C-alpha positions as CSV (number, residue, x, y, z in Angstrom):
1,X,-14.8,30.6,33.7
2,X,-17.0,30.4,30.8
3,X,-14.8,32.5,28.8
4,X,-11.3,30.5,29.6
5,X,-13.4,27.0,28.8
6,X,-14.6,28.4,25.6
7,X,-10.9,29.5,24.6
8,X,-9.3,26.1,25.7
9,X,-11.9,24.2,23.5
10,X,-10.8,25.8,20.8
11,X,-7.3,24.1,21.0
12,X,-8.9,20.9,21.3
13,X,-8.8,18.0,19.0
14,X,-11.1,15.9,20.1
15,X,-13.3,13.5,17.7
16,X,-10.9,14.2,15.0
17,X,-8.4,12.1,12.7
18,X,-5.2,13.1,11.8
19,X,-3.0,11.9,9.5
20,X,0.9,12.8,9.6
21,X,3.5,11.4,7.3
22,X,7.1,11.3,7.9
23,X,6.0,10.5,11.5
24,X,8.4,7.8,12.6
25,X,11.0,10.2,14.1
26,X,11.9,13.8,14.8
27,X,9.1,16.7,13.6
28,X,6.5,14.2,12.3
29,X,6.6,12.4,15.5
30,X,6.3,15.3,18.0
31,X,3.2,16.6,15.8
32,X,1.6,13.1,16.0
33,X,2.2,13.2,19.6
34,X,1.2,16.5,20.3
35,X,-2.1,16.3,18.3
36,X,-2.8,12.8,20.3
37,X,-2.8,14.6,23.7
38,X,-5.1,17.2,22.4
39,X,-7.3,14.4,21.8
40,X,-7.0,13.6,18.1
41,X,-7.0,9.8,16.8
42,X,-3.7,10.0,14.8
43,X,-2.5,7.9,11.7
44,X,1.4,7.7,11.7
45,X,2.9,7.3,8.4
46,X,6.5,6.4,6.6
47,X,8.2,4.2,4.7
48,X,9.5,2.5,7.9
49,X,6.3,-0.1,9.1
50,X,8.6,-1.0,11.9
51,X,9.3,2.6,12.9
52,X,5.9,3.8,12.9
53,X,4.6,0.9,14.7
54,X,7.0,1.5,17.7
55,X,5.8,5.3,17.4
56,X,2.2,4.3,17.6
57,X,2.4,1.6,20.2
58,X,4.2,4.6,22.3
59,X,1.4,6.4,21.9
60,X,-1.1,3.5,22.8
61,X,0.9,2.9,25.9
62,X,0.3,6.8,26.9
63,X,-3.5,6.1,26.5
64,X,-3.6,8.0,23.4
65,X,-5.4,6.9,20.1
66,X,-2.9,5.8,17.2
67,X,-2.5,3.4,14.2
68,X,0.6,2.9,11.9
69,X,0.4,2.7,8.4
70,X,3.7,2.4,6.4
71,X,3.7,4.3,2.8
72,X,6.4,5.8,0.8
73,X,5.2,9.1,-0.5
74,X,6.9,8.7,-3.7
75,X,4.1,5.8,-4.7
76,X,0.7,6.6,-5.9
77,X,0.1,3.4,-4.9
78,X,0.9,3.7,-1.5
79,X,-0.6,7.0,-1.3
80,X,-4.1,5.2,-2.3
81,X,-3.5,2.6,0.2
82,X,-2.6,5.3,3.1
83,X,-5.8,7.4,2.5
84,X,-8.2,4.6,2.2
85,X,-6.9,2.5,5.3
86,X,-7.2,5.5,7.5
87,X,-10.3,6.1,6.3
88,X,-11.1,2.5,7.2
89,X,-9.5,2.6,10.6
90,X,-11.8,5.4,12.1
91,X,-14.3,6.4,9.2
92,X,-12.8,9.7,7.9
93,X,-9.9,11.9,8.1
94,X,-10.1,15.9,9.3
95,X,-6.5,16.6,9.4
96,X,-3.5,16.1,7.2
97,X,0.0,16.9,8.0
98,X,2.4,16.4,5.2
99,X,5.8,16.6,6.7
100,X,7.4,13.3,4.9
101,X,10.2,14.8,2.8
102,X,13.7,13.9,1.6
103,X,17.5,15.5,0.3
104,X,19.6,12.7,-0.7
105,X,22.2,15.5,-2.1
106,X,23.9,18.1,0.2
107,X,26.4,20.2,-1.8
108,X,26.0,22.4,-4.5
109,X,23.6,22.7,-7.4
110,X,25.8,21.2,-9.9
111,X,25.7,18.0,-7.9
112,X,22.0,17.1,-8.3
113,X,21.5,15.0,-10.8
114,X,18.5,13.9,-12.5
115,X,17.6,11.0,-10.4
116,X,18.2,13.1,-7.2
117,X,16.0,15.5,-8.6
118,X,13.2,13.6,-9.4
119,X,13.1,11.7,-6.1
120,X,13.1,15.0,-4.4
121,X,10.5,16.6,-6.5
122,X,8.4,13.1,-6.1
123,X,8.6,13.0,-2.4
124,X,8.4,16.6,-1.4
125,X,5.9,17.9,-3.7
126,X,4.2,15.4,-5.9
127,X,3.5,13.2,-3.0
128,X,1.8,16.1,-0.9
129,X,-0.4,17.1,-3.8
130,X,-1.4,13.4,-4.6
131,X,-2.1,12.5,-0.7
132,X,-4.1,15.7,-0.8
133,X,-5.9,15.2,-4.1
134,X,-6.7,11.3,-3.0
135,X,-8.0,12.5,0.6
136,X,-10.3,16.0,-0.5
137,X,-13.3,13.8,-1.2
138,X,-13.0,12.8,2.3
139,X,-12.4,15.9,3.9
140,X,-14.8,17.6,2.1
141,X,-17.8,15.0,3.0
142,X,-17.0,16.0,6.4
143,X,-17.4,19.5,6.2
144,X,-14.0,20.3,6.0
145,X,-10.7,19.9,8.1
146,X,-6.8,21.4,8.1
147,X,-4.0,20.3,5.7
148,X,-0.7,21.6,6.7
149,X,2.6,21.2,4.4
150,X,6.0,21.1,6.2
151,X,7.9,23.5,3.9
152,X,11.3,25.1,5.4
153,X,12.7,28.7,5.8
154,X,14.8,27.0,2.7
155,X,11.7,27.2,0.9
156,X,11.5,31.4,1.3
157,X,15.4,31.9,0.9
158,X,17.6,29.1,-0.5
159,X,20.1,27.6,1.6
160,X,23.4,26.9,0.7
161,X,24.0,23.1,0.1
162,X,20.8,22.3,0.2
163,X,19.4,24.1,-3.2
164,X,17.2,21.2,-5.0
165,X,15.7,20.7,-1.3
166,X,14.7,24.4,-1.3
167,X,13.1,24.8,-4.6
168,X,11.2,21.8,-3.7
169,X,9.9,23.6,-0.3
170,X,9.2,27.1,-2.5
171,X,6.9,24.9,-4.7
172,X,5.2,23.4,-1.9
173,X,4.7,27.2,-0.5
174,X,2.9,27.8,-3.5
175,X,1.0,24.7,-3.9
176,X,-0.4,25.6,-0.4
177,X,-2.1,29.2,-1.7
178,X,-3.2,26.9,-4.4
179,X,-5.0,24.8,-2.1
180,X,-6.3,27.4,-0.4
181,X,-7.7,29.4,-2.9
182,X,-9.5,26.3,-4.3
183,X,-10.9,24.3,-1.7
184,X,-11.6,27.2,0.9
185,X,-15.2,27.1,-0.4
186,X,-15.3,23.5,1.0
187,X,-14.0,24.5,4.2
188,X,-10.9,23.0,3.8
189,X,-8.2,25.1,5.3
190,X,-4.5,24.7,4.2
191,X,-1.6,26.2,5.7
192,X,2.5,25.9,5.4
193,X,5.1,25.8,8.3
194,X,8.3,26.6,7.8
195,X,10.6,25.5,10.3
196,X,14.1,26.9,10.8
197,X,17.1,24.8,11.5
198,X,15.6,22.3,13.9
199,X,17.8,19.3,15.9
200,X,16.7,16.3,14.2
201,X,18.0,13.5,12.3
202,X,17.1,14.7,9.2
203,X,19.3,18.1,9.5
204,X,21.6,16.5,10.8
205,X,23.9,17.5,8.2
206,X,23.7,21.2,9.0
207,X,24.3,21.6,12.5
208,X,27.0,19.0,13.1
209,X,29.1,20.9,11.0
210,X,30.5,23.2,13.7
211,X,31.8,25.9,11.3
212,X,28.1,25.6,9.5
213,X,26.0,25.5,13.4
214,X,28.3,28.9,14.3
215,X,27.0,30.3,11.0
216,X,23.2,29.8,11.7
217,X,23.2,30.6,15.4
218,X,25.2,34.0,15.0
219,X,21.8,34.5,12.8
220,X,19.4,33.1,15.0
221,X,18.2,35.7,17.4
222,X,16.4,33.6,19.9
223,X,20.4,32.2,20.2
224,X,19.2,28.2,20.1
225,X,18.5,25.7,17.4
226,X,15.0,24.5,17.4
227,X,13.6,21.3,18.5
228,X,10.6,19.1,17.5
229,X,8.2,20.5,19.8
230,X,8.3,23.8,18.7
231,X,7.0,23.1,15.4
232,X,4.4,20.6,17.0
233,X,2.8,23.5,19.0
234,X,2.4,25.3,15.9
235,X,0.6,22.2,14.0
236,X,-1.5,21.9,16.6
237,X,-2.9,25.4,16.8
238,X,-3.3,25.2,12.8
239,X,-5.0,21.9,12.7
240,X,-7.8,23.3,15.9
241,X,-10.5,25.6,15.8
242,X,-7.9,28.3,17.2
243,X,-7.1,29.1,13.9
244,X,-10.4,28.8,12.4
245,X,-10.0,31.6,10.4
246,X,-6.5,31.1,8.9
247,X,-6.0,29.6,5.4
248,X,-3.2,30.1,2.8
249,X,-0.6,31.2,5.4
250,X,2.8,30.4,5.5
251,X,4.4,30.5,9.2
252,X,7.9,30.7,10.3
253,X,9.0,29.2,13.3
254,X,12.8,29.5,12.7
255,X,13.7,31.5,16.1
256,X,13.8,34.8,14.0
257,X,16.5,33.7,11.6
258,X,14.4,35.1,8.9
259,X,14.0,38.3,10.2
260,X,18.0,38.7,10.9
């Protein structure tokens, strides 16, 4: 049926090139697979060259188009190399997913020393800014694109034990809105995704503590932790033409935690 096929096409990513940071596992890997399955050529990136190489190899084994490029989002030279090599590999960029993040401190805010603070800000906020600035001319030349920042529900309300991480994610939300205002005229959409507690290695310090897990689950109306694929589906939507009129948005995927 014509109307059905038109709607389906809104979610397709054929001909698009997507760069996903923090893609060696968890949410980033799931987003990369989701976008590749909808037709995008994906560049998977993280600090660990072997890990992202294995992710790209697994995607190619399933008949999907993927390339691995290692990069540390806390280093400008790595960011420049990542964008330049992505363009060299596929001729351009259409989608950027800033998923790479770090949280070297778990505990009260007074435990965060200057070194930890700098690392959190460098990777969680400065890195996404510099990556997007480097990629901006490429996206503009292609007539626009979609940028996704992976924030957190902690960016809306600070979570106990991850105070400075929450601060960095709150700043990322406002960076999302500022970019959306500035780059909208160029056809570049910028949105933020705020995951709740997703059962990944990154968040293990939160869900592996039985008391903490019970506390979280009691506040989640859906009654379960999220999985990486819960975020991947939303990311595909925000990257595709199905969300063509969406920019500057903050999208929660938290099982209802923020509403409880």
